[in-house]
Backbone as JSON Lines, residues from 0, in Angstrom:
{"i":0,"aa":"X","n":[199.68,52.58,11.76],"ca":[198.59,52.27,12.7],"c":[197.66,51.26,12.01]}
{"i":1,"aa":"X","n":[197.36,50.16,12.69],"ca":[196.45,49.18,12.1],"c":[194.99,49.58,12.36]}
{"i":2,"aa":"X","n":[194.08,48.84,11.76],"ca":[192.65,49.2,11.84],"c":[192.14,49.18,13.27]}
{"i":3,"aa":"X","n":[192.54,48.19,14.06],"ca":[192.07,48.13,15.45],"c":[192.54,49.36,16.22]}
{"i":4,"aa":"X","n":[193.77,49.77,16.04],"ca":[194.27,50.97,16.71],"c":[193.51,52.21,16.24]}
{"i":5,"aa":"X","n":[193.2,52.27,14.95],"ca":[192.42,53.4,14.43],"c":[191.04,53.45,15.09]}
{"i":6,"aa":"X","n":[190.38,52.3,15.15],"ca":[189.04,52.26,15.76],"c":[189.11,52.64,17.24]}
{"i":7,"aa":"X","n":[190.13,52.17,17.95],"ca":[190.27,52.51,19.37],"c":[190.43,54.02,19.56]}
{"i":8,"aa":"X","n":[191.02,54.7,18.58],"ca":[191.19,56.15,18.7],"c":[189.85,56.88,18.59]}
{"i":9,"aa":"X","n":[188.8,56.21,18.11],"ca":[187.47,56.81,17.98],"c":[186.56,56.51,19.16]}
{"i":10,"aa":"X","n":[186.98,55.69,20.11],"ca":[186.11,55.33,21.24],"c":[185.66,56.61,21.95]}
{"i":11,"aa":"X","n":[184.34,56.71,22.15],"ca":[183.75,57.86,22.8],"c":[183.43,59.0,21.86]}
{"i":12,"aa":"X","n":[183.71,58.82,20.57],"ca":[183.49,59.87,19.58],"c":[182.52,59.38,18.5]}
{"i":13,"aa":"X","n":[181.93,60.33,17.79],"ca":[181.11,59.97,16.64],"c":[182.0,59.33,15.58]}
{"i":14,"aa":"X","n":[181.49,58.29,14.94],"ca":[182.25,57.59,13.92],"c":[181.92,58.18,12.56]}
{"i":15,"aa":"X","n":[182.69,59.17,12.15],"ca":[182.44,59.89,10.91],"c":[183.28,59.36,9.75]}
{"i":16,"aa":"X","n":[184.1,58.34,9.99],"ca":[185.03,57.86,8.98],"c":[184.48,56.73,8.11]}
{"i":17,"aa":"X","n":[183.26,56.31,8.33],"ca":[182.69,55.21,7.54],"c":[182.52,55.61,6.08]}
{"i":18,"aa":"X","n":[182.76,54.68,5.2],"ca":[182.52,54.89,3.77],"c":[181.06,54.68,3.42]}
{"i":19,"aa":"X","n":[180.29,54.13,4.34],"ca":[178.89,53.83,4.11],"c":[178.01,55.06,4.38]}
{"i":20,"aa":"X","n":[177.25,55.53,3.39],"ca":[176.33,56.65,3.64],"c":[175.31,56.33,4.72]}
{"i":21,"aa":"X","n":[174.84,55.09,4.77],"ca":[173.87,54.69,5.79],"c":[174.48,54.79,7.18]}
{"i":22,"aa":"X","n":[175.7,54.32,7.33],"ca":[176.36,54.38,8.63],"c":[176.59,55.84,9.05]}
{"i":23,"aa":"X","n":[176.95,56.7,8.1],"ca":[177.12,58.12,8.42],"c":[175.78,58.75,8.82]}
{"i":24,"aa":"X","n":[174.68,58.32,8.18],"ca":[173.36,58.83,8.53],"c":[172.97,58.4,9.95]}
{"i":25,"aa":"X","n":[173.32,57.16,10.32],"ca":[173.02,56.69,11.67],"c":[173.81,57.45,12.73]}
{"i":26,"aa":"X","n":[175.02,57.92,12.34],"ca":[175.86,58.74,13.21],"c":[176.15,58.08,14.57]}
{"i":27,"aa":"X","n":[176.74,56.87,14.56],"ca":[176.98,56.17,15.81],"c":[178.17,56.73,16.58]}
{"i":28,"aa":"X","n":[178.2,56.4,17.86],"ca":[179.36,56.66,18.72],"c":[179.96,55.3,19.05]}
{"i":29,"aa":"X","n":[181.26,55.17,18.9],"ca":[181.92,53.9,19.24],"c":[182.07,53.85,20.76]}
{"i":30,"aa":"X","n":[181.5,52.81,21.35],"ca":[181.57,52.63,22.8],"c":[182.78,51.81,23.21]}
{"i":31,"aa":"X","n":[183.09,50.77,22.43],"ca":[184.27,49.94,22.73],"c":[184.64,49.15,21.48]}
{"i":32,"aa":"X","n":[185.88,48.74,21.44],"ca":[186.35,47.92,20.33],"c":[187.5,47.04,20.8]}
{"i":33,"aa":"X","n":[187.51,45.84,20.29],"ca":[188.6,44.89,20.53],"c":[188.6,43.94,19.34]}
{"i":34,"aa":"X","n":[189.57,43.12,19.24],"ca":[189.66,42.21,18.11],"c":[188.39,41.36,18.01]}
{"i":35,"aa":"X","n":[187.7,41.47,16.86],"ca":[186.49,40.68,16.61],"c":[185.21,41.28,17.16]}
{"i":36,"aa":"X","n":[185.29,42.48,17.76],"ca":[184.09,43.05,18.38],"c":[184.15,44.58,18.33]}
{"i":37,"aa":"X","n":[183.03,45.19,17.99],"ca":[182.9,46.65,18.08],"c":[181.49,46.95,18.58]}
{"i":38,"aa":"X","n":[181.38,47.89,19.49],"ca":[180.09,48.25,20.08],"c":[179.81,49.72,19.77]}
{"i":39,"aa":"X","n":[178.64,49.96,19.17],"ca":[178.21,51.3,18.83],"c":[177.05,51.73,19.71]}
{"i":40,"aa":"X","n":[176.89,53.02,19.88],"ca":[175.72,53.6,20.55],"c":[175.05,54.51,19.53]}
{"i":41,"aa":"X","n":[173.74,54.39,19.44],"ca":[172.97,55.2,18.5],"c":[171.96,56.04,19.27]}
{"i":42,"aa":"X","n":[171.75,57.26,18.81],"ca":[170.7,58.1,19.35],"c":[169.46,57.88,18.49]}
{"i":43,"aa":"X","n":[168.37,57.52,19.12],"ca":[167.12,57.33,18.39],"c":[166.55,58.7,18.1]}
{"i":44,"aa":"X","n":[166.45,59.0,16.8],"ca":[165.94,60.3,16.36],"c":[164.52,60.16,15.83]}
{"i":45,"aa":"X","n":[163.83,61.28,15.75],"ca":[162.43,61.29,15.31],"c":[162.27,60.61,13.95]}
{"i":46,"aa":"X","n":[163.2,60.84,13.02],"ca":[163.07,60.26,11.68],"c":[163.25,58.73,11.67]}
{"i":47,"aa":"X","n":[163.69,58.15,12.78],"ca":[163.78,56.69,12.88],"c":[162.41,56.06,13.16]}
{"i":48,"aa":"X","n":[161.5,56.85,13.69],"ca":[160.19,56.34,14.11],"c":[159.23,56.27,12.93]}
{"i":49,"aa":"X","n":[158.41,55.25,12.96],"ca":[157.39,55.09,11.91],"c":[156.04,55.4,12.51]}
């Protein structure tokens, strides 16, 4: 399975496979992916606010 196919398998789910601690902290949901493009959805949490 190539990377694009792997990412497509996560569409609609939380993206927990990132190697980046920051990305895991953001806890995004993959909304869509295609060659050259990926769209994430983030929930704005209280700790994001200043």
